[in-house]
N, CA, C and O of each residue as an XYZ file, in Angstrom:
576
protein
N      30.590    -18.758    -28.749
C      29.327    -18.785    -29.374
C      28.779    -17.562    -29.396
O      28.868    -16.787    -28.444
N      28.080    -17.259    -30.649
C      27.612    -15.794    -30.899
C      26.059    -15.989    -30.660
O      25.381    -16.914    -31.106
N      25.690    -15.089    -29.982
C      23.979    -14.650    -29.673
C      23.436    -14.014    -30.736
O      23.902    -12.919    -31.048
N      22.447    -14.534    -31.421
C      21.576    -14.024    -32.460
C      21.082    -12.722    -31.705
O      21.072    -12.668    -30.475
N      20.659    -11.641    -32.541
C      19.676    -10.881    -32.247
C      18.403    -11.248    -32.088
O      18.036    -12.250    -32.702
N      17.490    -10.565    -31.279
C      16.154    -11.121    -30.719
C      15.036    -10.645    -31.846
O      14.261     -9.757    -31.488
N      14.927    -11.091    -32.962
C      14.169    -10.614    -33.662
C      12.688    -10.658    -33.482
O      12.347    -11.281    -32.477
N      11.729    -10.158    -34.194
C      10.361    -10.289    -33.859
C       9.886    -11.733    -33.949
O       9.075    -12.123    -33.109
N      10.296    -12.510    -34.841
C       9.944    -13.810    -34.906
C      10.561    -14.841    -33.723
O      10.000    -15.597    -32.929
N      11.748    -14.572    -33.936
C      12.267    -15.336    -32.543
C      11.697    -15.234    -31.234
O      11.416    -16.189    -30.510
N      11.497    -13.665    -30.897
C      10.773    -13.380    -29.470
C       9.308    -13.931    -29.406
O       8.870    -14.292    -28.314
N       8.523    -14.011    -30.544
C       7.280    -14.471    -30.926
C       7.289    -15.980    -30.744
O       6.356    -16.427    -30.077
N       7.990    -16.659    -31.118
C       8.268    -18.024    -31.143
C       8.663    -18.723    -29.772
O       8.264    -19.856    -29.503
N       9.530    -17.924    -28.861
C       9.910    -17.833    -27.570
C       8.660    -18.077    -26.564
O       8.349    -18.957    -25.761
N       8.013    -16.658    -27.086
C       6.834    -16.555    -25.948
C       5.946    -17.598    -26.147
O       5.472    -18.205    -25.186
N       5.632    -17.912    -27.469
C       4.293    -19.196    -27.930
C       5.021    -20.302    -27.240
O       4.245    -20.954    -26.541
N       6.454    -20.802    -27.198
C       6.674    -22.042    -26.583
C       6.541    -22.050    -24.962
O       5.937    -22.923    -24.338
N       7.138    -21.046    -24.440
C       6.976    -20.931    -23.088
C       5.692    -20.743    -22.543
O       5.528    -21.234    -21.426
N       4.524    -20.019    -23.170
C       3.146    -20.287    -22.989
C       2.765    -21.563    -23.056
O       2.155    -22.111    -22.139
N       3.115    -22.179    -24.221
C       2.235    -23.516    -24.373
C       2.823    -24.715    -23.105
O       2.170    -25.595    -22.544
N       4.495    -24.293    -22.909
C       5.068    -25.136    -22.074
C       4.187    -25.317    -20.553
O       3.884    -26.371    -19.992
N       3.927    -24.009    -20.156
C       3.227    -23.639    -18.961
C       1.793    -24.272    -18.897
O       1.303    -24.966    -18.006
N       1.239    -23.832    -20.111
C      -0.318    -24.102    -20.134
C      -0.400    -25.457    -20.134
O      -1.151    -25.940    -19.287
N       0.213    -26.246    -20.908
C      -0.050    -27.873    -21.081
C       0.567    -28.501    -20.185
O       0.135    -29.621    -19.908
N       1.802    -27.966    -19.430
C       2.042    -28.785    -18.104
C       1.027    -28.490    -17.205
O       0.683    -29.438    -16.500
N       0.425    -27.382    -17.028
C      -0.581    -27.276    -15.901
C      -1.861    -28.273    -16.203
O      -2.439    -28.965    -15.366
N      -2.120    -28.185    -17.425
C      -3.553    -28.901    -18.103
C      -3.283    -30.498    -17.855
O      -4.234    -31.231    -17.588
N      -1.965    -31.001    -17.952
C      -1.710    -32.293    -17.891
C      -1.800    -32.718    -16.384
O      -2.117    -33.875    -16.109
N      -1.508    -31.735    -15.339
C      -1.630    -32.047    -13.640
C      -2.734    -32.090    -13.623
O      -3.151    -32.915    -12.811
N      -3.794    -31.345    -14.387
C      -5.436    -31.375    -13.957
C      -6.087    -32.572    -14.745
O      -7.316    -32.640    -14.744
N      -5.258    -33.640    -15.503
C      -5.920    -34.695    -15.971
C      -6.180    -34.437    -17.697
O      -6.836    -35.219    -18.386
N      -5.548    -33.229    -18.203
C      -5.848    -33.352    -19.559
C      -4.398    -33.381    -20.159
O      -3.796    -32.548    -20.838
N      -3.987    -34.787    -19.617
C      -2.479    -35.135    -20.276
C      -2.235    -35.710    -21.675
O      -1.178    -35.911    -22.274
N      -3.567    -35.929    -22.043
C      -3.712    -36.428    -23.714
C      -3.446    -35.285    -24.725
O      -3.203    -35.443    -25.921
N      -3.529    -34.095    -24.051
C      -3.419    -32.986    -25.112
C      -2.058    -32.569    -25.422
O      -1.208    -32.499    -24.534
N      -1.799    -32.277    -26.690
C      -0.368    -31.624    -26.849
C      -0.427    -30.226    -27.627
O      -1.364    -29.971    -28.384
N       0.556    -29.397    -27.412
C       0.652    -28.014    -27.926
C      -0.204    -27.758    -29.618
O      -0.991    -26.851    -29.890
N       0.125    -28.528    -30.252
C      -0.158    -28.584    -31.471
C      -1.856    -28.388    -31.352
O      -2.382    -27.562    -32.097
N      -2.605    -29.087    -30.499
C      -3.978    -28.928    -30.327
C      -4.359    -27.804    -29.896
O      -5.570    -27.750    -29.681
N      -3.625    -26.637    -29.633
C      -4.142    -25.354    -29.489
C      -4.402    -24.521    -30.665
O      -4.851    -23.377    -30.745
N      -3.986    -25.420    -31.629
C      -4.623    -24.444    -33.028
C      -5.920    -24.553    -33.185
O      -6.515    -23.808    -33.964
N      -6.468    -25.380    -32.555
C      -7.919    -25.695    -32.771
C      -8.693    -25.260    -31.295
O      -9.768    -24.661    -31.266
N      -7.999    -25.643    -30.200
C      -8.699    -25.451    -29.107
C      -8.844    -24.024    -28.401
O      -9.517    -23.761    -27.404
N      -8.013    -23.133    -29.198
C      -7.757    -21.631    -28.818
C      -8.821    -21.011    -29.430
O      -9.050    -19.880    -29.002
N      -9.621    -21.463    -30.405
C     -10.593    -20.986    -31.342
C     -11.968    -21.362    -31.248
O     -12.860    -20.825    -31.905
N     -12.125    -22.238    -30.469
C     -13.509    -23.247    -30.191
C     -14.608    -22.080    -29.350
O     -14.236    -21.362    -28.422
N     -15.850    -22.102    -29.858
C     -17.001    -21.250    -29.456
C     -17.770    -22.293    -28.984
O     -17.733    -23.347    -29.619
N     -18.579    -22.198    -27.826
C     -19.612    -23.094    -27.488
C     -20.588    -23.631    -28.207
O     -20.949    -24.804    -28.102
N     -21.185    -22.589    -29.169
C     -22.013    -22.940    -30.198
C     -21.272    -23.577    -31.518
O     -21.937    -23.976    -32.475
N     -19.989    -23.631    -31.491
C     -19.345    -24.285    -32.578
C     -18.795    -23.380    -33.417
O     -19.017    -22.172    -33.337
N     -17.995    -23.957    -34.326
C     -16.941    -22.949    -35.100
C     -16.801    -23.918    -36.670
O     -16.730    -25.147    -36.688
N     -16.790    -23.330    -37.487
C     -16.348    -23.887    -38.718
C     -14.783    -24.120    -38.816
O     -13.958    -23.338    -38.342
N     -14.440    -25.430    -39.570
C     -12.908    -25.529    -39.677
C     -12.262    -24.610    -40.333
O     -11.110    -24.264    -40.071
N     -13.025    -24.115    -41.311
C     -12.325    -23.028    -42.246
C     -11.937    -21.705    -41.303
O     -10.895    -21.074    -41.482
N     -12.861    -21.389    -40.334
C     -12.860    -20.247    -39.682
C     -11.606    -20.337    -38.580
O     -10.851    -19.414    -38.274
N     -11.593    -21.699    -38.073
C     -10.227    -22.177    -37.133
C      -8.876    -21.829    -38.170
O      -7.791    -21.315    -37.898
N      -9.338    -22.251    -39.249
C      -7.809    -22.327    -40.120
C      -7.169    -20.933    -40.393
O      -5.977    -20.646    -40.281
N      -8.397    -19.965    -40.848
C      -8.085    -18.314    -40.944
C      -7.461    -17.697    -39.558
O      -6.503    -16.925    -39.515
N      -8.175    -18.177    -38.471
C      -7.645    -17.692    -37.184
C      -6.447    -17.905    -36.846
O      -5.617    -17.062    -36.505
N      -6.306    -19.175    -36.940
C      -4.912    -19.831    -36.365
C      -4.071    -19.533    -37.299
O      -2.966    -19.297    -36.811
N      -4.108    -19.403    -38.834
C      -3.036    -19.348    -39.553
C      -2.578    -20.669    -40.109
O      -1.457    -20.811    -40.598
N      -3.483    -21.647    -40.023
C      -2.910    -23.024    -40.376
C      -3.717    -23.443    -41.550
O      -4.750    -22.816    -41.781
N      -3.383    -24.394    -42.291
C      -3.708    -24.876    -43.293
C      -5.007    -25.813    -42.779
O      -4.944    -26.574    -41.814
N      -6.379    -25.572    -43.748
C      -7.240    -26.270    -43.385
C      -7.339    -27.781    -43.023
O      -8.091    -28.305    -42.202
N      -6.127    -28.532    -44.066
C      -6.132    -30.074    -43.827
C      -5.260    -30.400    -42.415
O      -5.228    -31.512    -41.888
N      -4.485    -29.075    -41.862
C      -3.771    -29.288    -40.703
C      -4.905    -29.411    -39.634
O      -5.062    -30.409    -38.931
N      -5.747    -28.183    -39.586
C      -6.850    -28.346    -38.676
C      -7.717    -29.641    -38.789
O      -8.003    -30.271    -37.770
N      -8.066    -29.974    -39.821
C      -8.931    -31.131    -39.922
C      -8.063    -32.294    -39.452
O      -8.756    -33.237    -39.071
N      -6.870    -32.484    -39.376
C      -5.966    -33.637    -38.591
C      -6.302    -33.210    -37.051
O      -6.645    -34.065    -36.235
N      -6.182    -31.844    -36.713
C      -6.282    -31.938    -35.296
C      -7.725    -32.141    -34.803
O      -7.947    -32.593    -33.679
N      -8.669    -31.812    -35.632
C     -10.049    -32.012    -35.359
C     -10.044    -33.515    -35.115
O     -10.073    -33.954    -33.965
N     -10.012    -34.208    -36.048
C      -9.992    -35.650    -35.858
C      -9.238    -36.251    -34.752
O      -9.560    -37.408    -34.481
N      -8.131    -35.617    -33.927
C      -7.468    -36.112    -33.010
C      -8.255    -35.758    -31.888
O      -8.621    -36.632    -31.101
N      -8.601    -34.382    -31.707
C      -9.446    -34.105    -30.716
C     -10.608    -34.609    -30.306
O     -10.975    -34.626    -29.131
N     -11.507    -35.230    -31.682
C     -12.764    -35.915    -31.642
C     -12.493    -37.389    -31.012
O     -13.288    -37.937    -30.249
N     -11.448    -37.869    -31.372
C     -11.031    -39.315    -30.865
C     -10.911    -39.169    -29.389
O     -11.399    -40.005    -28.629
N     -10.107    -37.854    -28.871
C      -9.944    -37.856    -27.499
C     -11.191    -37.332    -26.536
O     -11.125    -37.317    -25.307
N     -12.340    -36.904    -27.316
C     -13.434    -36.668    -26.741
C     -13.560    -35.150    -26.248
O     -14.300    -34.868    -25.306
N     -12.736    -34.094    -26.988
C     -12.697    -32.943    -26.590
C     -13.901    -32.047    -27.477
O     -14.502    -31.110    -26.951
N     -14.139    -32.474    -28.852
C     -14.869    -31.834    -29.786
C     -15.740    -32.885    -30.554
O     -15.379    -34.055    -30.685
N     -17.083    -32.315    -31.122
C     -17.675    -33.231    -32.008
C     -18.136    -32.408    -33.141
O     -18.430    -31.217    -33.038
N     -18.181    -33.050    -34.148
C     -18.969    -32.343    -35.533
C     -20.444    -32.284    -35.560
O     -21.130    -33.301    -35.460
N     -20.785    -31.460    -35.653
C     -22.443    -31.217    -35.671
C     -22.663    -30.381    -36.964
O     -21.839    -29.545    -37.335
N     -23.829    -30.653    -37.637
C     -24.338    -30.033    -38.815
C     -24.367    -28.378    -38.503
O     -24.721    -28.074    -37.364
N     -24.081    -27.473    -39.269
C     -24.421    -26.135    -39.259
C     -25.705    -25.775    -39.635
O     -26.174    -25.979    -40.755
N     -26.356    -25.166    -38.584
C     -27.725    -25.132    -39.026
C     -27.921    -23.826    -39.984
O     -28.978    -23.637    -40.587
N     -26.862    -22.986    -40.065
C     -26.801    -21.892    -41.259
C     -26.608    -22.431    -42.622
O     -26.919    -21.882    -43.680
N     -25.993    -23.699    -42.429
C     -25.494    -24.347    -44.013
C     -25.618    -25.968    -43.820
O     -24.676    -26.437    -43.181
N     -26.299    -26.619    -44.119
C     -26.364    -28.171    -43.864
C     -25.347    -28.546    -44.436
O     -24.881    -29.533    -43.866
N     -24.654    -28.165    -45.476
C     -23.383    -28.759    -46.012
C     -22.406    -28.685    -45.243
O     -21.476    -29.480    -45.377
N     -22.391    -27.562    -44.107
C     -20.997    -27.424    -43.456
C     -21.164    -28.117    -42.215
O     -22.255    -28.622    -41.949
N     -20.298    -28.185    -41.512
C     -19.921    -28.843    -40.154
C     -19.334    -27.782    -39.279
O     -18.347    -27.094    -39.541
N     -20.156    -27.739    -38.089
C     -19.545    -27.159    -36.936
C     -18.616    -27.977    -35.897
O     -18.935    -29.062    -35.412
N     -17.453    -27.303    -35.642
C     -16.946    -28.085    -34.574
C     -16.943    -27.547    -33.213
O     -16.487    -26.461    -32.855
N     -17.536    -28.486    -32.469
C     -18.098    -27.971    -31.082
C     -17.487    -28.758    -30.105
O     -17.397    -29.978    -30.238
N     -16.998    -28.072    -28.996
C     -16.697    -28.552    -27.676
C     -17.690    -29.546    -26.948
O     -18.893    -29.329    -26.803
N     -17.082    -30.550    -26.556
C     -17.913    -31.658    -25.816
C     -17.909    -31.032    -24.335
O     -17.335    -29.989    -24.024
N     -18.741    -31.957    -23.381
C     -18.540    -31.562    -22.132
C     -17.062    -31.410    -21.477
O     -16.694    -30.518    -20.711
N     -16.249    -32.591    -22.009
C     -14.744    -32.262    -21.562
C     -13.958    -31.198    -22.169
O     -13.128    -30.513    -21.572
N     -14.270    -31.110    -23.374
C     -13.667    -29.738    -24.224
C     -14.192    -28.430    -23.445
O     -13.541    -27.386    -23.398
N     -15.378    -28.605    -22.874
C     -15.839    -27.118    -22.255
C     -14.852    -27.200    -20.990
O     -14.169    -26.192    -20.806
N     -14.700    -28.185    -20.166
C     -14.112    -28.190    -18.894
C     -12.672    -27.715    -19.066
O     -12.104    -26.808    -18.457
N     -12.117    -28.654    -20.189
C     -10.715    -28.175    -20.518
C     -10.463    -26.418    -20.678
O      -9.511    -25.854    -20.138
N     -11.426    -25.753    -21.457
C     -11.305    -24.649    -22.160
C     -11.331    -23.675    -20.607
O     -10.608    -22.720    -20.324
N     -12.281    -24.227    -19.886
C     -12.587    -23.168    -18.656
C     -11.239    -23.457    -17.752
O     -10.850    -22.455    -17.152
N     -10.420    -24.709    -17.540
C      -9.058    -24.738    -17.086
C      -8.161    -23.949    -17.619
O      -7.306    -23.354    -16.963
N      -8.336    -23.873    -19.211
C      -7.121    -23.243    -19.819
C      -7.198    -21.695    -19.581
O      -6.203    -20.992    -19.402
N      -8.687    -21.177    -19.603
C      -8.677    -19.781    -19.407
C      -8.176    -19.409    -18.018
O      -7.487    -18.390    -17.972
N      -8.378    -19.989    -16.999
C      -8.038    -19.807    -15.560
C      -6.445    -19.784    -15.662
O      -5.846    -18.827    -15.169
N      -5.751    -20.804    -16.283
C      -4.421    -20.896    -16.308
C      -3.696    -19.624    -17.041
O      -2.672    -19.037    -16.692
N      -4.634    -19.357    -18.279
C      -4.058    -18.079    -19.260
C      -4.285    -16.902    -18.385
O      -3.479    -15.971    -18.389
N      -5.338    -16.898    -17.642
C      -5.473    -15.519    -16.900
C      -4.398    -15.185    -15.718
O      -3.884    -14.080    -15.545
N      -4.155    -16.381    -14.922
C      -3.175    -16.475    -14.014
C      -1.877    -15.828    -14.543
O      -1.322    -14.843    -14.057
N      -1.403    -16.687    -15.839
C      -0.276    -16.070    -16.634
C      -0.320    -14.495    -16.775
O       0.569    -13.750    -16.360
N      -1.288    -14.155    -17.314
C      -1.614    -12.647    -17.554
C      -1.405    -11.815    -16.520
O      -0.659    -10.839    -16.600
N      -2.125    -12.184    -15.358
C      -2.241    -11.494    -14.026
C      -0.836    -11.359    -13.626
O      -0.409    -10.230    -13.387
N       0.040    -12.527    -13.513
C       1.340    -12.704    -13.308
C       2.243    -11.455    -13.908
O       2.936    -10.688    -13.239
N       2.080    -11.449    -15.180
C       3.038    -10.468    -15.966
C       2.560     -8.939    -15.718
O       3.370     -8.012    -15.699
N       0.948     -8.739    -15.503
C       0.397     -7.362    -15.218
C       1.137     -6.953    -14.212
O       1.789     -5.922    -14.378
N       1.196     -7.518    -13.191
C       1.837     -7.228    -11.543
C       3.074     -7.034    -11.931
O       3.580     -6.045    -11.401
N       3.875     -7.710    -12.788
C       5.312     -7.728    -12.875
C       5.645     -6.486    -13.649
O       6.609     -5.818    -13.273
N       4.953     -6.115    -14.679
C       5.268     -4.918    -15.395
C       4.421     -3.562    -15.180
O       4.716     -2.491    -15.710
N       3.489     -3.741    -14.451
C       2.490     -2.820    -14.037
C       1.267     -2.889    -15.143
O       1.546     -3.031    -16.333
N      -0.064     -2.785    -14.709
C      -1.053     -3.000    -15.311
C      -1.051     -2.160    -16.692
O      -1.281     -2.692    -17.778
N      -0.770     -0.814    -16.529
C      -0.816      0.210    -17.432
C       0.229     -0.370    -18.737
O      -0.166     -0.375    -19.903
N       1.521     -0.816    -18.358
C       2.430     -1.094    -19.160
C       2.080     -2.589    -19.904
O       2.355     -2.860    -21.073
N       1.494     -3.370    -19.056
C       1.128     -4.573    -19.693
C      -0.060     -4.272    -20.821
O      -0.107     -4.792    -21.935
N      -0.965     -3.359    -20.303
C      -2.087     -3.111    -21.300
C      -1.757     -2.688    -22.637
O      -2.221     -3.109    -23.697
N      -0.730     -1.633    -22.403
C       0.032     -0.968    -23.763
C       0.814     -2.052    -24.329
O       0.790     -2.051    -25.559
N       1.524     -3.008    -23.777
C       2.343     -4.038    -24.421
C       1.241     -4.999    -25.360
O       1.424     -5.206    -26.560
N       0.216     -5.473    -24.679
C      -0.632     -6.075    -25.424
C      -1.401     -5.689    -26.526
O      -1.688     -6.486    -27.419
N      -1.820     -4.293    -26.522
C      -2.336     -3.287    -27.485
C      -1.296     -3.217    -28.769
O      -1.489     -3.226    -29.985
N      -0.333     -3.157    -28.106
C       0.824     -3.132    -29.341
C       1.024     -4.034    -30.081
O       0.900     -3.990    -31.305
N       1.488     -5.326    -29.173
C       1.901     -6.540    -29.684
C       0.481     -7.027    -30.584
O       0.616     -7.605    -31.662
N      -0.644     -6.775    -30.105
C      -1.929     -7.252    -30.910
C      -2.012     -6.319    -32.287
O      -2.514     -6.913    -33.241
N      -1.692     -5.264    -32.476
C      -1.413     -4.164    -33.589
C      -0.417     -4.804    -34.515
O      -0.723     -5.087    -35.674
N       0.508     -4.982    -34.122
C       1.669     -5.812    -34.835
C       1.213     -7.082    -35.617
O       1.205     -7.121    -36.847
N       0.830     -8.134    -34.805
C       0.292     -9.361    -35.138
C      -0.803     -9.108    -36.293
O      -0.773     -9.802    -37.308
N      -1.841     -8.027    -36.106
C      -2.879     -7.909    -37.302
C      -2.173     -7.192    -38.434
O      -2.396     -7.494    -39.606
N      -1.361     -6.287    -38.101
C      -0.556     -5.624    -39.385
C      -0.058     -6.727    -40.063
O      -0.392     -6.994    -41.217
N       0.827     -7.466    -39.320
C       1.652     -8.691    -40.115
C       0.771     -9.584    -40.705
O       1.153     -9.961    -41.813
N      -0.240    -10.025    -40.342
C      -1.181    -10.893    -40.668
C      -1.820    -10.420    -42.038
O      -2.100    -11.290    -42.862
N      -2.096     -8.923    -42.361
C      -2.780     -8.352    -43.244
C      -1.588     -8.099    -44.291
O      -1.862     -7.169    -45.050
N      -0.486     -8.619    -44.499
C       0.488     -8.369    -45.578
C       0.346     -9.394    -46.547
O       1.059     -9.399    -47.550
């Protein structure tokens, strides 16, 4: 068996899947076992005051139709609700419900613990430099 070189896409995918596996596994242990990693395309970008689906689509890099499907699922599960946008009555905001806010708080703690673990392992300066460089690469690639 030949081993493929680990290019940026492979490494990014492996990191995403490993983070999702840990995050959603721990969320399930906390009672959020109805969530799936695909729901992260919406949950990661929610704001307490709400966010438009078009903004979530742009931020996540997903098609608006895919985001709409995820919002429908999350609404049925009780994590989000749609509300009129006060800035534009034709638009809707996706707002976290109480359950959605509780899930977000739990996810934030889990992700903070993951980052703390990596910062301790690599050293805080190295980890900060890695994150800054990785964010720069992501932004540069998205702008192409």
